[in-house]
LUMSENU-671747 format. One record per residue: residue number from 0; x, y, z of N, C-alpha, C in turn. Coordinates in steps of 0.1 Angstrom, whole numbers, plus 5000, padded with zeros to 4 digits. Example, Ala and Ser with C-alpha at 12.3 -4.5 7.8 and 13.67 -1.06 7.14 Angstrom:
// LUMSENU-671747
   num   n_c1   n_c2   n_c3   ca_c1   ca_c2   ca_c3   c_c1   c_c2   c_c3
     0   5132   4943   5078    5123    4955    5078   5132   4967   5078
     1   5128   4978   5071    5137    4989    5071   5129   5000   5079
END
This chain:
// LUMSENU-671747
   num   n_c1   n_c2   n_c3   ca_c1   ca_c2   ca_c3   c_c1   c_c2   c_c3
     0   7541   1500   7191    7560    1493    7198   7567   1490   7188
     1   7575   1497   7182    7582    1493    7172   7594   1485   7177
     2   7601   1464   7175    7609    1467    7179   7622   1460   7175
     3   7634   1467   7177    7647    1462    7168   7659   1452   7173
     4   7661   1438   7171    7671    1435    7176   7685   1434   7174
     5   7693   1442   7185    7703    1449    7177   7718   1432   7177
     6   7727   1426   7168    7732    1418    7175   7749   1423   7179
     7   7756   1424   7189    7766    1430    7194   7782   1425   7185
     8   7788   1428   7192    7803    1421    7192   7803   1409   7192
     9   7796   1404   7201    7800    1387    7206   7792   1378   7199
    10   7784   1381   7187    7779    1376    7181   7787   1364   7176
    11   7799   1361   7176    7808    1351    7168   7807   1336   7187
    12   7805   1346   7195    7808    1336    7207   7798   1329   7207
    13   7787   1329   7203    7774    1320    7201   7778   1311   7185
    14   7786   1302   7182    7784    1300    7169   7789   1289   7173
    15   7784   1274   7173    7773    1277    7163   7756   1280   7156
    16   7752   1284   7169    7739    1288    7168   7736   1301   7165
    17   7742   1309   7156    7746    1318    7156   7747   1323   7137
    18   7758   1313   7135    7759    1313    7123   7748   1316   7112
    19   7739   1310   7119    7724    1310    7107   7710   1314   7114
    20   7715   1323   7123    7703    1332    7128   7707   1342   7137
    21   7700   1356   7140    7704    1364    7150   7708   1359   7164
    22   7710   1367   7173    7709    1360    7190   7699   1362   7193
    23   7691   1373   7190    7674    1372    7191   7664   1359   7189
    24   7674   1358   7178    7666    1345    7174   7666   1329   7183
    25   7676   1331   7187    7675    1313    7192   7668   1312   7208
    26   7661   1304   7207    7652    1301    7214   7659   1294   7230
    27   7652   1301   7242    7658    1298    7249   7645   1294   7260
    28   7637   1278   7267    7628    1275    7265   7617   1279   7262
    29   7604   1285   7262    7595    1277    7247   7593   1291   7243
    30   7602   1303   7249    7602    1311    7232   7616   1318   7223
    31   7613   1327   7221    7628    1330    7217   7631   1342   7223
    32   7640   1344   7222    7645    1360    7231   7635   1370   7228
    33   7633   1374   7213    7623    1384    7207   7612   1383   7211
    34   7610   1368   7209    7593    1370    7213   7594   1373   7233
    35   7601   1363   7231    7600    1369    7249   7598   1388   7252
    36   7608   1391   7248    7608    1408    7245   7595   1418   7239
    37   7587   1410   7231    7577    1412    7225   7560   1411   7231
    38   7569   1397   7235    7550    1396    7246   7555   1407   7260
    39   7563   1405   7266    7567    1415    7273   7563   1432   7278
    40   7565   1437   7263    7562    1454    7258   7552   1454   7246
    41   7548   1443   7247    7530    1444    7240   7536   1449   7224
    42   7550   1450   7219    7551    1448    7205   7542   1450   7189
    43   7536   1454   7187    7534    1456    7174   7538   1453   7164
    44   7547   1447   7158    7561    1445    7149   7576   1442   7153
    45   7581   1433   7152    7597    1438    7154   7605   1431   7144
    46   7620   1435   7139    7626    1432    7127   7640   1435   7135
    47   7655   1430   7129    7662    1421    7136   7671   1437   7127
    48   7683   1437   7133    7698    1442    7130   7709   1435   7132
    49   7708   1425   7120    7722    1416    7117   7724   1416   7106
    50   7738   1403   7103    7748    1407    7092   7739   1407   7081
    51   7747   1410   7074    7740    1411    7054   7739   1397   7053
    52   7739   1389   7052    7735    1376    7045   7726   1372   7052
    53   7722   1375   7067    7712    1369    7071   7699   1377   7066
    54   7702   1395   7067    7683    1400    7070   7676   1400   7054
    55   7685   1385   7045    7666    1385    7038   7659   1375   7043
    56   7665   1369   7054    7654    1359    7061   7651   1370   7076
    57   7663   1372   7081    7655    1380    7094   7655   1399   7090
    58   7639   1403   7085    7641    1411    7079   7648   1423   7091
    59   7651   1436   7085    7650    1444    7095   7635   1450   7094
    60   7635   1465   7107    7626    1473    7104   7631   1489   7105
    61   7617   1492   7098    7624    1507    7097   7617   1517   7112
    62   7626   1525   7118    7624    1534    7122   7617   1525   7139
    63   7623   1521   7145    7620    1514    7156   7622   1519   7170
    64   7613   1519   7179    7606    1529    7191   7620   1528   7199
    65   7626   1515   7199    7635    1511    7209   7646   1500   7203
    66   7656   1499   7213    7670    1487    7199   7668   1478   7212
    67   7668   1466   7215    7674    1462    7221   7688   1447   7217
    68   7696   1444   7229    7702    1438    7225   7700   1421   7222
    69   7699   1415   7214    7698    1406    7210   7700   1395   7218
    70   7710   1394   7225    7715    1383    7234   7709   1384   7250
    71   7703   1396   7253    7692    1398    7265   7684   1390   7265
    72   7679   1387   7280    7675    1382    7284   7663   1386   7295
    73   7650   1384   7298    7644    1400    7303   7646   1397   7314
    74   7641   1402   7322    7642    1402    7342   7625   1415   7348
    75   7622   1413   7351    7615    1425    7362   7623   1438   7362
    76   7634   1433   7370    7639    1445    7366   7645   1452   7358
    77   7649   1451   7350    7649    1452    7335   7645   1461   7325
    78   7630   1451   7327    7619    1454    7325   7621   1466   7327
    79   7619   1473   7336    7613    1486    7343   7623   1496   7337
    80   7634   1493   7337    7640    1502    7329   7645   1508   7318
    81   7640   1498   7310    7637    1492    7297   7626   1506   7291
    82   7611   1504   7302    7601    1509    7298   7606   1523   7302
    83   7613   1532   7316    7615    1541    7317   7626   1548   7305
    84   7635   1542   7296    7643    1553    7289   7634   1561   7281
    85   7638   1574   7283    7632    1580    7274   7639   1587   7257
    86   7640   1594   7248    7646    1597    7234   7661   1600   7240
    87   7670   1589   7235    7682    1592    7233   7689   1591   7241
    88   7680   1580   7253    7691    1576    7262   7695   1560   7255
    89   7705   1557   7260    7714    1540    7261   7713   1533   7274
    90   7704   1526   7277    7709    1516    7287   7721   1511   7287
    91   7731   1507   7299    7742    1501    7304   7749   1497   7310
    92   7754   1485   7312    7753    1476    7319   7772   1469   7318
    93   7779   1475   7326    7793    1474    7325   7798   1472   7311
    94   7793   1482   7305    7804    1489    7290   7797   1481   7281
    95   7788   1474   7280    7781    1467    7269   7765   1472   7269
    96   7758   1475   7253    7755    1483    7254   7742   1469   7255
    97   7728   1475   7266    7715    1470    7269   7701   1468   7256
    98   7701   1487   7260    7691    1485    7250   7692   1506   7248
    99   7682   1506   7235    7683    1527    7230   7673   1522   7227
   100   7672   1536   7225    7656    1549    7226   7661   1556   7215
   101   7660   1559   7203    7667    1568    7197   7657   1582   7195
   102   7662   1588   7196    7662    1604    7196   7672   1611   7195
   103   7676   1631   7198    7684    1638    7191   7696   1637   7197
   104   7692   1636   7208    7706    1636    7221   7711   1621   7224
   105   7719   1620   7232    7728    1609    7235   7728   1610   7251
   106   7719   1602   7259    7726    1600    7272   7730   1590   7274
   107   7736   1582   7285    7736    1572    7291   7732   1566   7300
   108   7730   1559   7306    7721    1550    7319   7724   1542   7321
   109   7733   1545   7337    7740    1524    7340   7726   1518   7349
   110   7729   1505   7344    7723    1497    7348   7724   1488   7356
   111   7726   1490   7369    7729    1486    7381   7728   1474   7387
   112   7713   1470   7379    7702    1454    7384   7717   1444   7384
   113   7703   1430   7380    7711    1417    7375   7706   1415   7361
   114   7715   1411   7350    7721    1414    7341   7717   1397   7333
   115   7712   1393   7326    7718    1379    7320   7714   1379   7306
   116   7733   1373   7298    7726    1372    7284   7727   1362   7283
   117   7728   1357   7269    7733    1345    7263   7743   1346   7256
   118   7756   1342   7266    7770    1347    7261   7782   1333   7255
   119   7769   1326   7254    7778    1311    7246   7770   1304   7246
   120   7773   1296   7238    7758    1282    7235   7755   1276   7250
   121   7762   1271   7256    7756    1264    7267   7745   1272   7278
   122   7752   1283   7279    7740    1294    7289   7723   1291   7283
   123   7725   1289   7266    7707    1282    7269   7700   1274   7281
   124   7712   1262   7280    7703    1255    7292   7708   1253   7303
   125   7721   1261   7308    7716    1269    7324   7707   1278   7322
   126   7699   1288   7313    7694    1294    7317   7680   1287   7317
   127   7670   1272   7315    7665    1268    7311   7650   1268   7320
   128   7660   1269   7340    7647    1266    7349   7639   1284   7344
   129   7646   1290   7352    7641    1308    7350   7632   1308   7334
   130   7635   1310   7328    7629    1305    7312   7618   1302   7309
   131   7615   1288   7312    7608    1281    7316   7595   1285   7319
   132   7600   1290   7330    7590    1287    7340   7578   1307   7341
   133   7592   1313   7333    7582    1327    7328   7583   1326   7314
   134   7579   1318   7305    7573    1318    7295   7568   1313   7293
   135   7562   1300   7307    7551    1291    7303   7540   1305   7309
   136   7543   1315   7321    7536    1321    7330   7530   1331   7315
   137   7540   1335   7306    7535    1346    7295   7527   1338   7288
   138   7525   1331   7288    7517    1324    7272   7505   1320   7274
   139   7501   1312   7289    7490    1308    7289   7482   1319   7299
   140   7487   1331   7302    7484    1343    7307   7465   1337   7323
   141   7458   1341   7317    7446    1340    7327   7440   1327   7319
   142   7445   1319   7309    7439    1310    7300   7436   1299   7309
   143   7425   1292   7308    7426    1273    7314   7424   1268   7304
   144   7438   1257   7300    7441    1241    7294   7431   1233   7292
   145   7430   1224   7288    7420    1218    7287   7426   1204   7297
   146   7412   1198   7301    7417    1190    7311   7420   1175   7302
   147   7430   1177   7317    7443    1160    7313   7433   1147   7312
   148   7429   1138   7300    7429    1126    7301   7431   1121   7317
   149   7420   1115   7325    7419    1104    7334   7431   1085   7329
   150   7438   1088   7319    7446    1077    7318   7460   1083   7327
   151   7461   1099   7329    7477    1103    7333   7476   1107   7346
   152   7484   1106   7350    7487    1106    7364   7498   1117   7368
   153   7493   1127   7374    7497    1137    7378   7506   1138   7395
   154   7515   1140   7395    7527    1137    7407   7525   1156   7412
   155   7523   1163   7421    7525    1177    7431   7514   1184   7430
   156   7522   1197   7424    7507    1208    7429   7501   1211   7413
   157   7489   1215   7409    7485    1215    7400   7492   1226   7386
   158   7506   1218   7384    7507    1232    7373   7509   1227   7359
   159   7502   1215   7353    7502    1213    7338   7489   1220   7330
   160   7495   1224   7318    7489    1234    7309   7488   1228   7298
   161   7474   1224   7293    7481    1219    7279   7466   1224   7275
   162   7474   1226   7262    7469    1235    7249   7457   1224   7240
   163   7449   1234   7234    7436    1225    7227   7439   1219   7218
   164   7435   1206   7214    7439    1198    7202   7457   1190   7210
   165   7458   1191   7217    7469    1185    7223   7465   1166   7230
   166   7472   1160   7226    7473    1143    7223   7481   1139   7240
   167   7473   1137   7249    7481    1139    7261   7476   1124   7262
   168   7479   1112   7267    7477    1104    7273   7486   1090   7278
   169   7480   1085   7285    7488    1076    7298   7503   1081   7306
   170   7506   1094   7302    7519    1098    7310   7519   1099   7325
   171   7525   1096   7330    7531    1104    7343   7540   1118   7346
   172   7532   1129   7350    7536    1140    7350   7544   1145   7365
   173   7552   1152   7365    7556    1160    7382   7557   1167   7375
   174   7556   1178   7383    7558    1191    7386   7560   1197   7400
   175   7567   1189   7409    7572    1191    7423   7579   1200   7421
   176   7592   1202   7409    7602    1208    7406   7597   1226   7397
   177   7586   1221   7395    7583    1233    7381   7573   1226   7368
   178   7568   1238   7367    7556    1235    7358   7552   1224   7344
   179   7549   1223   7338    7546    1217    7326   7540   1220   7318
   180   7541   1224   7303    7535    1230    7290   7537   1219   7279
   181   7522   1219   7276    7522    1210    7263   7512   1217   7251
   182   7515   1222   7242    7517    1227    7229   7501   1223   7226
   183   7497   1234   7217    7485    1230    7205   7493   1221   7200
   184   7480   1212   7196    7485    1196    7190   7491   1191   7190
   185   7505   1190   7196    7514    1181    7204   7507   1173   7208
   186   7518   1162   7209    7518    1145    7214   7523   1141   7226
   187   7520   1133   7236    7529    1127    7247   7520   1117   7246
   188   7531   1108   7240    7521    1096    7239   7525   1084   7251
   189   7521   1074   7249    7517    1062    7264   7527   1059   7271
   190   7522   1063   7288    7546    1056    7292   7555   1066   7290
   191   7552   1079   7288    7565    1090    7291   7560   1094   7305
   192   7576   1097   7310    7580    1101    7323   7580   1110   7324
   193   7579   1125   7326    7575    1139    7333   7583   1145   7340
   194   7595   1148   7340    7598    1160    7358   7595   1174   7350
   195   7586   1181   7356    7591    1204    7349   7603   1206   7360
   196   7609   1216   7355    7605    1222    7346   7601   1220   7332
   197   7596   1219   7323    7592    1213    7311   7580   1225   7303
   198   7590   1222   7287    7577    1225    7273   7582   1222   7270
   199   7569   1214   7261    7570    1220    7243   7561   1226   7237
   200   7560   1228   7228    7562    1238    7218   7545   1231   7207
   201   7539   1245   7200    7531    1238    7188   7534   1223   7183
   202   7534   1210   7182    7534    1208    7169   7543   1193   7174
   203   7549   1195   7186    7558    1192    7189   7554   1170   7200
   204   7564   1159   7193    7560    1148    7197   7571   1142   7214
   205   7563   1136   7220    7569    1122    7228   7566   1111   7226
   206   7579   1107   7220    7572    1092    7214   7576   1085   7234
   207   7565   1074   7225    7568    1057    7239   7574   1059   7248
   208   7571   1057   7254    7583    1059    7268   7592   1063   7271
   209   7590   1084   7268    7603    1091    7265   7604   1097   7281
   210   7614   1094   7289    7624    1097    7298   7623   1109   7303
   211   7612   1119   7310    7622    1136    7304   7628   1140   7318
   212   7635   1145   7321    7643    1158    7334   7644   1169   7328
   213   7635   1176   7336    7632    1191    7334   7646   1200   7342
   214   7649   1208   7339    7644    1216    7330   7645   1214   7316
   215   7640   1211   7305    7635    1210    7297   7628   1217   7286
   216   7637   1219   7273    7623    1224    7259   7623   1221   7250
   217   7611   1218   7242    7612    1217    7230   7608   1228   7219
   218   7618   1229   7209    7606    1241    7208   7595   1235   7189
   219   7587   1247   7179    7576    1233    7175   7584   1224   7161
   220   7577   1218   7165    7577    1208    7162   7590   1198   7161
   221   7591   1193   7171    7604    1184    7175   7594   1173   7184
   222   7610   1163   7180    7603    1151    7183   7617   1145   7195
   223   7614   1141   7206    7618    1132    7217   7620   1117   7221
   224   7623   1110   7219    7624    1100    7226   7630   1097   7233
   225   7637   1084   7244    7648    1078    7244   7644   1091   7264
   226   7661   1088   7264    7658    1095    7278   7670   1111   7274
   227   7660   1124   7278    7664    1136    7276   7667   1140   7290
   228   7675   1158   7294    7677    1154    7304   7684   1170   7303
   229   7678   1178   7305    7682    1198    7306   7684   1197   7287
   230   7679   1201   7285    7679    1198    7266   7672   1206   7262
   231   7680   1223   7254    7670    1224    7252   7668   1222   7230
   232   7653   1225   7224    7656    1217    7207   7649   1230   7197
   233   7656   1240   7190    7654    1244    7189   7640   1247   7183
   234   7636   1239   7175    7627    1240    7162   7631   1227   7155
   235   7619   1221   7148    7618    1211    7139   7628   1204   7138
   236   7635   1197   7152    7644    1187    7146   7639   1173   7162
   237   7647   1165   7154    7647    1150    7160   7652   1146   7166
   238   7652   1139   7182    7657    1127    7187   7648   1119   7190
   239   7644   1107   7179    7630    1104    7180   7635   1088   7191
   240   7646   1085   7195    7647    1071    7198   7652   1066   7208
   241   7658   1058   7213    7667    1053    7222   7677   1061   7225
   242   7688   1061   7233    7693    1068    7240   7696   1080   7247
   243   7708   1081   7254    7707    1095    7263   7709   1110   7257
   244   7711   1121   7261    7713    1136    7257   7711   1146   7269
   245   7717   1149   7274    7719    1155    7287   7724   1171   7285
   246   7726   1182   7286    7730    1195    7289   7733   1202   7276
   247   7721   1196   7267    7725    1201    7254   7719   1209   7246
   248   7722   1213   7231    7712    1223    7227   7713   1218   7213
   249   7707   1216   7205    7702    1213    7189   7691   1224   7186
   250   7702   1227   7172    7695    1235    7165   7685   1233   7158
   251   7680   1239   7144    7670    1233    7140   7671   1226   7123
   252   7663   1216   7119    7667    1205    7117   7677   1197   7116
   253   7678   1195   7129    7688    1181    7132   7682   1168   7140
   254   7687   1153   7135    7685    1145    7134   7695   1139   7141
   255   7696   1129   7156    7698    1122    7163   7695   1108   7158
   256   7705   1100   7155    7695    1085    7149   7699   1075   7168
   257   7692   1065   7162    7685    1056    7168   7702   1054   7177
   258   7701   1051   7192    7703    1045    7205   7720   1055   7204
   259   7722   1067   7200    7729    1079    7199   7732   1081   7217
   260   7745   1084   7216    7745    1088    7231   7757   1099   7230
   261   7745   1109   7247    7762    1116    7244   7771   1123   7256
   262   7783   1118   7263    7784    1119    7278   7783   1135   7282
   263   7783   1138   7292    7777    1151    7299   7784   1155   7309
   264   7794   1143   7310    7802    1148    7326   7815   1134   7322
   265   7823   1141   7324    7838    1142    7322   7840   1130   7338
   266   7842   1116   7333    7850    1107    7341   7857   1111   7352
   267   7866   1125   7350    7875    1125    7361   7866   1138   7368
   268   7852   1142   7364    7851    1151    7372   7850   1163   7370
   269   7863   1170   7361    7868    1178    7357   7860   1191   7348
   270   7858   1207   7351    7849    1213    7343   7852   1208   7330
   271   7836   1211   7320    7842    1202    7307   7850   1220   7297
   272   7858   1214   7285    7861    1222    7279   7856   1222   7268
   273   7853   1236   7262    7848    1232    7248   7847   1241   7237
   274   7843   1239   7225    7853    1252    7217   7846   1261   7214
   275   7856   1271   7211    7847    1289    7206   7858   1288   7197
   276   7848   1292   7189    7850    1293    7168   7862   1312   7173
   277   7858   1322   7179    7860    1330    7180   7882   1331   7183
   278   7875   1324   7194    7893    1320    7197   7901   1305   7189
   279   7894   1298   7189    7901    1286    7176   7903   1283   7185
   280   7897   1276   7198    7907    1266    7205   7896   1261   7218
   281   7901   1252   7226    7891    1248    7236   7889   1256   7245
   282   7878   1260   7250    7876    1272    7262   7872   1257   7269
   283   7880   1264   7287    7870    1264    7300   7853   1266   7305
   284   7847   1264   7304    7832    1260    7305   7826   1263   7316
   285   7834   1264   7330    7833    1261    7343   7819   1256   7344
   286   7814   1245   7334    7803    1237    7339   7813   1223   7340
   287   7804   1212   7353    7805    1205    7351   7805   1190   7344
   288   7790   1201   7339    7782    1191    7329   7775   1198   7317
   289   7782   1196   7305    7780    1199    7293   7780   1188   7285
   290   7772   1188   7279    7768    1172    7261   7770   1183   7249
   291   7761   1182   7243    7764    1185    7227   7755   1194   7228
   292   7767   1205   7216    7762    1213    7212   7761   1215   7195
   293   7747   1215   7187    7752    1205    7177   7744   1221   7165
   294   7745   1227   7156    7743    1236    7147   7731   1234   7133
   295   7722   1241   7130    7710    1236    7119   7716   1229   7110
   296   7706   1219   7108    7710    1207    7096   7720   1201   7099
   297   7723   1190   7114    7736    1185    7113   7728   1175   7119
   298   7732   1160   7116    7727    1144    7116   7739   1141   7117
   299   7731   1132   7129    7744    1115    7132   7735   1101   7130
   300   7744   1093   7130    7737    1081    7125   7732   1070   7136
   301   7731   1066   7133    7729    1053    7142   7734   1052   7151
   302   7737   1047   7165    7748    1044    7176   7756   1053   7176
   303   7757   1065   7173    7769    1077    7175   7772   1077   7190
   304   7783   1081   7197    7790    1083    7206   7795   1099   7209
   305   7792   1102   7214    7796    1123    7214   7803   1115   7230
   306   7814   1127   7227    7826    1128    7237   7818   1145   7252
   307   7820   1142   7260    7815    1149    7269   7820   1170   7263
   308   7814   1180   7258    7811    1195    7255   7812   1192   7241
   309   7808   1185   7230    7814    1183    7213   7802   1194   7207
   310   7809   1201   7198    7808    1209    7191   7807   1207   7180
   311   7797   1207   7173    7788    1198    7160   7787   1209   7149
   312   7788   1218   7142    7783    1226    7131   7772   1223   7124
   313   7770   1237   7114    7757    1238    7107   7769   1224   7096
   314   7753   1221   7092    7757    1208    7082   7766   1195   7082
   315   7764   1191   7097    7770    1182    7095   7770   1164   7095
   316   7776   1162   7085    7769    1148    7091   7779   1133   7096
   317   7776   1134   7102    7786    1123    7118   7783   1108   7118
   318   7786   1094   7113    7783    1084    7118   7799   1076   7118
   319   7796   1061   7120    7803    1051    7122   7809   1053   7137
   320   7815   1034   7137    7822    1035    7150   7830   1046   7159
   321   7831   1043   7175    7839    1053    7179   7836   1069   7185
   322   7845   1077   7189    7843    1091    7195   7849   1098   7187
   323   7838   1104   7179    7848    1114    7170   7848   1124   7176
   324   7858   1135   7175    7859    1143    7178   7859   1152   7185
   325   7855   1163   7195    7849    1169    7201   7847   1186   7197
   326   7852   1191   7181    7850    1199    7177   7847   1193   7166
   327   7833   1197   7156    7829    1187    7145   7826   1203   7138
   328   7836   1200   7127    7837    1216    7117   7822   1214   7109
   329   7816   1224   7105    7810    1229    7097   7811   1219   7085
   330   7796   1212   7077    7807    1209    7066   7809   1196   7065
   331   7812   1190   7073    7818    1178    7083   7807   1168   7074
   332   7816   1154   7068    7812    1140    7067   7823   1130   7072
   333   7813   1127   7082    7824    1108    7087   7824   1112   7104
   334   7836   1111   7105    7829    1103    7119   7845   1102   7126
   335   7844   1094   7139    7859    1085    7142   7872   1084   7134
   336   7870   1081   7128    7883    1081    7118   7890   1088   7106
   337   7878   1100   7110    7882    1111    7094   7871   1117   7089
   338   7874   1129   7083    7860    1136    7080   7870   1139   7064
   339   7856   1140   7053    7855    1148    7041   7848   1160   7043
   340   7849   1167   7032    7837    1178    7032   7830   1170   7028
   341   7812   1180   7033    7804    1177    7024   7798   1187   7019
   342   7802   1185   7002    7796    1192    6993   7784   1201   6999
   343   7787   1214   6996    7769    1222    6996   7763   1216   6992
   344   7767   1208   6974    7751    1208    6968   7740   1200   6972
   345   7750   1189   6980    7750    1173    6986   7740   1178   6998
   346   7746   1188   7006    7739    1193    7017   7724   1201   7010
   347   7727   1204   7000    7714    1211    7001   7705   1204   6992
   348   7704   1194   6988    7694    1184    6985   7692   1178   6997
   349   7695   1173   7005    7693    1167    7013   7682   1176   7026
   350   7687   1192   7025    7673    1199    7030   7664   1199   7026
   351   7659   1196   7009    7649    1201    7002   7641   1191   7008
   352   7647   1182   7015    7638    1169    7013   7636   1164   7025
   353   7642   1172   7034    7641    1171    7053   7629   1183   7048
   354   7628   1195   7048    7618    1201    7048   7608   1207   7051
   355   7607   1197   7035    7587    1195    7035   7582   1184   7044
   356   7588   1178   7049    7583    1172    7057   7570   1177   7070
   357   7579   1186   7070    7574    1200    7079   7570   1209   7077
   358   7568   1208   7065    7559    1217    7053   7561   1227   7051
   359   7577   1228   7056    7583    1237    7053   7595   1237   7036
   360   7597   1253   7031    7605    1252    7016   7622   1249   7022
   361   7627   1248   7010    7641    1249    7012   7638   1260   7002
   362   7643   1272   7006    7640    1283    6998   7653   1289   6995
   363   7654   1294   6979    7667    1301    6975   7672   1309   6988
   364   7666   1314   6995    7672    1323    7009   7675   1320   7014
   365   7672   1303   7021    7681    1296    7034   7694   1290   7028
   366   7696   1286   7009    7705    1281    7005   7715   1287   7005
   367   7715   1304   7005    7726    1312    7005   7733   1315   7016
   368   7720   1316   7027    7727    1312    7043   7738   1299   7041
   369   7737   1288   7040    7742    1282    7046   7757   1278   7034
   370   7751   1286   7021    7765    1294    7012   7772   1296   7018
   371   7768   1310   7029    7777    1311    7034   7783   1317   7042
   372   7777   1305   7052    7786    1290    7062   7796   1287   7056
   373   7788   1277   7044    7801    1269    7042   7815   1277   7039
   374   7813   1293   7029    7827    1296    7029   7833   1306   7036
   375   7822   1307   7052    7826    1312    7063   7839   1301   7070
   376   7829   1292   7070    7842    1283    7077   7849   1275   7074
   377   7857   1277   7065    7863    1265    7057   7874   1270   7062
   378   7883   1279   7071    7894    1273    7078   7893   1267   7089
   379   7885   1256   7095    7888    1249    7107   7888   1235   7101
   380   7880   1234   7087    7879    1221    7077   7895   1217   7074
   381   7900   1212   7083    7917    1214    7083   7921   1202   7070
   382   7909   1193   7064    7911    1182    7054   7915   1191   7044
   383   7910   1199   7038    7903    1207    7024   7926   1206   7020
END
């Protein structure tokens, strides 16, 4: 089975997360959307049908057996319909293409079941409970993990899975509301308090005394500390110190400074408005709880304060006292007192120092993507 994940016309509704990746490369739970489908359909290979400037990193695949909308989350009923597609059939729901199977004929099959898309960045943390539980089941199958150390305490049913090589000592795990997964070579340091559903991927770390409220998921090689509640970290990102982060999505290569905090609830308890790149304005999210959305390679200094529903673009650097604006454009440098442009050469230099810390190289391909993002997002840097 060869799969191709395509980006549809709604891809810009997911900015800043999809400025640097196809929709199917978004991690929601333990796995990316693409990985979920590949597990379920037993794919032998997959690729992406995405925008030209991303294609060098996210390769396409020739002659796929099946094309799947990259924003689409799988569920059992949908999976059965996708598997049942015949050559030339397209599966649709309310005018949106879900999946198609190449063929000489073109027939439309209408799907009447439940469909879950990642349509806005905050949908990632809204879907976490279901996706974490599903992903853990997919990943562990019938395997047994390593036994937890007697220094840990487990509250609730036996739904703690620890992969080989993980270090887990002196922590309290509560599985009453959902399972907990500790990935290969991950580490949970002493004094951590973790409520499921929770998943941390390979190489990730919970620092001393971290308080985790589920549903929360950490991608590979992330570091978390302080207090976190209903957040998704994509990969290679750090929030390693005290401070609160809730109802949030962090991209890759982000860093949250010590004692930084983000509001996830307005003082008047009204629904949170969130910046939309496509419309160029703040729009009602329909959510009472919404914290921080941060694009790849963005950083904030110590004691940074983010207001409710703040959106930070790609390669931004935020610091200083006070609350910065609730939309911080890509390649912005500054804070509440104002911003200047974070020049690409300076951003590239930082990335070339950061990525080797996780044994990754800042390649020309990565640089070209960030340069393209800089060029695309100039209209939002209104100080230029």
